C-alpha positions, 0 to 999 in steps of 0.5 A: 451466332446471329440469324433470321428465319421465316416460314409459313403454313396453312390450317384450313382458312388460317395462315400461320407464319413463324419468325425466329431471330437469334443474337449472340449469347453464351447460353440458350435463352428462348422467348416465344410469342404464340396467339391464343388460336394455337392453344398451348403451343408456346411451350412446344415451340420453345422445345422445338427450338431447343432441339435445334439450337445450343446457344443464343438469345432466340425470339420466336414469333407465331402469327395466325391470320384468319380462323382455324377450322373448328374442332370436330367431335368424334361422336362414335368414339365419345359414345363408346367411351361413355358406355365404357365408363358406365359399364365400369360404374355398374360393375363397381355398384355406383348408381350415379352415371359418370359425368360427361366432363370425364370425356375431357380426359379421353384422348383423340375425341376432337379432330382438326381445330387446334390440332390442325393449327398446331401441325401447321405451326410445326411446319412453319416453325421448321421452315423458319428454323431451317432458314435460321440455320442457313443464315447462321451457316453463312455467318459461320463461314465468314467467321471461319475464314477470318479466324483461319487468316488470323491463325496463319498470321500467328503461325507466320509470326511464330516462325519469325520469332523462332528464326530470331530466337535461334541466335539468342544463345550465341548472342548471350555468349557473346554478351557475356564474353564481351563483359568479361573482356571489359573487366581487366585483371579478372581471371575466370575459370574456363569450365565455370565460364562454359557452365554459366554460358550453358545456363544462360543459353538454356534460359534463352531456349524457347523451342518448346514454347514455340512448338507448343504454340504452333501446335495449338494454333495449327490445331485451332486452324484445322478445327475451324477450316474442317468444320466450315468445309463440312457445313459448306459441303452439306454435312451436319455441324459437330454434335459438340460445341466447337466454340469452347474447344477453340477458346481452350486452344487459344487460352493455351496458345496465349499461355505459351506466348506469354512464357515465350516473351518472358524467356526470350529477353530480346527486343525483336522476339518480344515485338513478335510475341506482342503481335502474336498476343494481339492476334490471339486476343482478337481471335478469342473475341471472335470465338465468343460468337462461335457455337 
């Protein structure tokens, strides 16, 4: 799903702005641009995005205007660390003093600077992702409304096809009887005739296909409207990707519609089935945009 979000925060005399753009994609592809002033925040920014999003081609841009405060050395902590290292060297009988470069491995020696800038970048990115979520939620609500409307159209067509299909067994009986009546001198065993008519009627029976088609589409609509209502009321989106489930239901509905069209053998029912399949295909195309 598509969306855009922006956020900003300050770090000393610097102002950090974050922008996040997302376009449709079947997987999650994150690309980030981070200035040198923010150090190694590129990987961190990508990890933050992956915590919030599940799919889409996402571009993250962080801009630092001004210079962050210089990092300050915690001298007391550095002296204590150096004395501890010297003590270890003396205990081991090492005559050489430990090099100052070992202090680079001691955490928490520097405060401010890059650390403060990263904290500001975190706040800016969080704001941008929140705006992006709101943008995607608005798009999702519009898509959900369209999908629900198309689901209603499919259900109406299915009901219409069911009403027309109800007369198919009787019509098949009438056609067979009419054809036999046009064959003079042909004697037909009544029991055999009834058996053939029953077999023909069974081949035209489509109530099971219609029931399964209606069930799949009704379930589809319930998922779409329920998820959209939850998000609109401030609830959290589903923890599981809904797009795959919706796509599966549409595949099954399309399968039932195809079987229905084969079994019906009626021009009017076939026309309804064609319209059903057109709507289902349009719904499948739109579901590809749904997370």
